[in-house]
C-alpha positions in Angstrom: -8.7 62.4 40.5 -11.4 60.0 39.4 -11.2 61.5 35.9 -7.4 60.9 35.9 -7.9 57.3 37.0 -10.5 56.7 34.3 -8.2 58.3 31.7 -5.3 56.1 32.8 -7.4 53.0 32.8 -8.7 53.8 29.3 -5.1 54.3 28.1 -4.0 51.0 29.6 -6.9 49.2 27.9 -6.1 50.8 24.5 -2.3 50.0 24.9 -3.1 46.4 25.9 -5.5 45.9 23.0 -2.9 47.4 20.6 -0.2 45.0 21.9 -2.5 42.0 21.6 -3.5 42.9 18.1 0.2 43.3 17.2 1.1 40.0 18.7 -1.7 38.2 16.8 -0.7 39.9 13.5 2.9 38.9 14.1 2.0 35.3 14.7 -0.2 35.2 11.7 2.6 36.6 9.5 5.3 34.3 11.0 6.0 31.6 8.5 6.8 29.3 11.5 3.2 29.4 12.6 1.4 28.2 9.5 -2.1 27.1 10.4 -3.2 23.7 9.0 -6.0 23.9 6.5 -9.4 22.4 7.5 -10.5 19.1 5.8 -13.9 17.6 5.6 -14.3 14.5 7.7 -17.4 12.3 7.9 -16.7 12.0 11.6 -17.1 15.7 12.3 -20.2 17.2 13.9 -22.8 15.8 16.2 -24.1 13.4 13.5 -20.6 12.3 12.5 -19.8 8.7 11.7 -16.5 6.9 10.9 -15.6 6.6 7.3 -14.9 2.8 7.2 -13.2 2.7 3.8 -10.9 5.5 4.8 -10.2 3.9 8.1 -9.2 0.7 6.4 -7.0 2.5 3.9 -5.4 4.4 6.8 -4.7 1.2 8.6 -3.0 -0.1 5.5 -0.8 3.1 5.4 0.1 2.6 9.1 1.1 -1.1 8.5 3.1 -0.5 5.4 4.7 2.9 6.2 4.3 4.1 9.8 4.5 0.9 11.9 8.3 0.7 11.5 8.7 3.7 13.8 5.4 4.5 15.5 3.7 2.4 18.1 -0.1 1.9 18.6 0.0 1.0 22.2 -3.7 1.5 23.2 -5.2 -0.6 20.4 -5.8 -4.4 20.5 -6.2 -6.4 17.3 -9.8 -7.2 18.2 -10.6 -3.5 18.2 -10.2 -3.7 14.4 -13.7 -5.1 14.2 -14.9 -1.5 14.8 -13.5 -0.5 11.4 -15.0 -3.4 9.4 -12.7 -6.3 9.8 -14.2 -9.7 10.5 -12.9 -12.3 13.0 -10.9 -14.3 10.4 -9.3 -11.1 9.1 -8.3 -10.0 12.6 -6.8 -13.4 13.4 -4.8 -13.2 10.1 -3.5 -9.7 11.0 -2.6 -10.7 14.6 -0.7 -13.9 13.6 1.8 -11.8 11.6 3.2 -10.5 14.9 5.3 -12.4 17.5 5.3 -12.0 21.3 7.8 -13.2 23.9 6.4 -15.8 26.3 7.6 -18.4 28.8 7.2 -22.1 27.8 6.5 -25.0 30.1 10.2 -25.4 30.8 10.6 -21.8 32.0 12.5 -20.7 28.9 11.7 -17.6 26.8 10.1 -18.4 23.5 7.9 -16.7 20.9 4.2 -17.2 20.1 2.1 -15.7 17.3 -0.3 -12.9 18.1 -3.9 -13.4 19.0 -6.9 -11.0 18.7 -6.6 -10.1 22.4 -3.0 -8.8 22.0 -2.2 -5.2 21.7 -0.1 -3.9 18.8 3.6 -4.4 19.7 5.9 -1.5 19.8 8.5 -1.3 17.0 11.3 -0.7 19.6 12.2 -2.4 22.8 12.3 0.8 24.8 12.6 4.6 24.5 16.4 4.5 24.3 16.3 2.1 21.4 13.7 4.3 19.6 15.8 7.4 20.0 19.0 5.7 18.9 17.2 4.6 15.7 15.8 8.1 15.0 18.6 10.5 15.4 17.7 11.2 19.1 14.0 11.9 18.4 11.2 9.8 19.9 8.5 8.8 17.4 5.1 9.6 19.1 2.5 6.9 19.7 -0.2 6.9 17.1 -3.0 6.1 19.5 -2.7 9.5 21.3 -1.2 11.9 18.7 -4.5 13.3 17.2 -5.9 14.2 20.6 -2.7 15.7 21.6 -2.7 18.0 18.6 -6.3 18.9 18.7 -6.6 22.7 19.2 -9.7 24.6 20.2 -8.8 28.3 20.2 -10.7 31.5 20.7 -10.1 32.7 17.1 -10.0 29.3 15.4 -10.0 25.6 16.0 -8.2 22.7 14.3 -8.9 19.0 14.4 -5.9 16.9 15.2 -6.4 15.2 11.8 -5.8 18.6 10.1 -2.4 18.9 11.7 -1.4 15.3 10.6 -2.5 15.9 7.0 -0.7 19.3 6.9 2.5 17.9 8.4 2.6 15.0 5.9 2.3 17.5 3.0 4.4 20.3 4.5 7.9 19.1 3.6 10.5 21.1 1.6 13.6 19.6 0.1 15.4 22.9 0.8 14.7 26.0 2.9 12.3 28.1 0.7 12.8 31.7 0.0 9.9 32.6 2.3 11.7 31.2 5.3 13.0 33.7 7.9 16.3 35.3 7.0 19.2 33.4 8.4 17.3 30.2 9.0 19.6 27.3 9.5 18.4 23.7 9.3 20.0 21.5 12.0 22.0 18.5 10.8 19.8 15.5 10.2 16.6 17.5 10.3 14.1 18.3 7.5 12.2 21.5 6.8 8.4 21.4 7.4 6.0 24.4 7.3 3.7 23.0 10.0 6.1 22.0 12.8 7.2 24.4 15.5 10.6 25.7 14.5 10.2 24.3 11.0 12.7 21.5 11.7 11.6 17.9 12.1 13.6 14.7 12.6 11.3 12.6 10.4 11.9 12.6 6.7 9.0 13.0 4.4 7.2 9.6 4.9 4.8 9.7 1.9 5.1 10.0 -1.8 2.6 9.3 -4.6 1.7 5.7 -5.2 3.7 4.5 -2.2 1.0 2.0 -1.4 -1.5 0.1 -3.5 -4.9 0.5 -2.0 -7.0 -2.7 -2.0 -10.1 -0.8 -3.1 -8.3 0.9 -6.1 -8.3 4.4 -4.6 -5.5 6.5 -6.1 -2.7 6.7 -3.5 -1.8 10.4 -3.7 0.1 12.0 -0.9 -3.0 13.9 0.2 -5.2 10.8 0.1 -2.7 8.7 2.1 -2.3 11.6 4.7 -6.0 12.0 5.0 -6.6 8.3 5.4 -3.9 7.7 8.0 -5.0 10.8 9.9 -8.6 9.4 10.0 -7.2 6.1 11.3 -5.2 7.9 13.9 -8.4 9.8 15.0 -10.2 6.6 15.4 -7.3 5.1 17.4 -7.3 8.2 19.7 -11.1 7.9 20.3 -12.5 4.5 19.2 -15.9 5.1 21.0 -16.6 8.5 19.3 -19.5 7.2 17.2 -21.2 5.4 20.0 -20.8 8.4 22.3 -22.4 10.7 19.8 -25.3 8.3 19.2 -25.9 8.1 22.9 -25.7 11.9 23.2 -28.4 12.3 20.6 -30.6 9.8 22.4 -30.1 11.7 25.7 -30.9 15.0 24.0 -34.1 13.6 22.5 -35.2 12.2 25.8 -34.5 15.5 27.5 -36.5 17.3 24.9 -39.6 15.3 25.4 -39.1 15.3 29.2 -39.0 19.1 29.2 -42.2 19.2 27.2 -43.9 16.9 29.6 -42.7 19.0 32.6 -44.0 22.1 30.9 -47.5 20.8 30.4 -47.6 19.2 33.9 -46.5 22.4 35.5 -49.1 24.4 33.4 -51.9 22.0 34.5 -51.0 22.2 38.2 -50.7 25.9 38.4 -53.8 26.5 36.4 -55.8 25.0 39.3 -53.9 27.1 41.8 -54.7 30.3 40.0 -58.4 29.3 40.0 -58.3 28.6 43.8 -59.2 25.0 43.3 -58.0 22.2 45.6 -55.4 20.0 44.0 -55.9 16.3 44.1 -52.4 14.7 43.6 -54.0 11.5 42.2 -55.4 13.5 39.3 -52.3 15.3 38.3 
């Protein structure tokens, strides 16, 4: 009976492994599940730092292309100092925006933005955002990268990789490699990297769409890379400081462990010899 149980258990394991392998292969072959390619980011790794020129170019792409639909709710103008802007530049950026306020007579009026203000949303509310975007709700740029970050058992993808791939993954028409019978919903656009391959947002980038202040060629890939880098910063502005603190803590722990090792060795050496231990001499 035990042998029968072992045989049945072995068969169950083999069948389960076969089914898992088949599912993984099916997902890998499914054109709807294209995996974003990895890009090289200066912010990656334990020694990673923000690429300031890329962040500033990404902010320019956000202002000129993305800000019309996408909010940046968690970022204040003064936070731009982290990506290389000085106080006067931040004031100049903030003053371009208007905010509702109440004047001394109790009436609604508008005032120019100040560094302490947060970036205003492009729409008054969710209903207005959906009405202007064919029913779709444009996601907030200050959370999107973290929301799309994937750490899987077989592979991992930075959220930035998803953004770059999405920006470059548009097709004017459904390609021949699409599943047989694929129908694109009305008002949607085909994209290789979105679930279901249908996205409400039209291709937002094309070559030379912006003119970078530093003269960098504004290719689709460069703009997608830069805005993805900016979005990564917006999702985690303290990343660089956190990594630097982590390295300091690791260095401290390394020397602390060495100190404990030699202290422990000295104490127990006397115990092994049978000597009395004087705590004042440890």
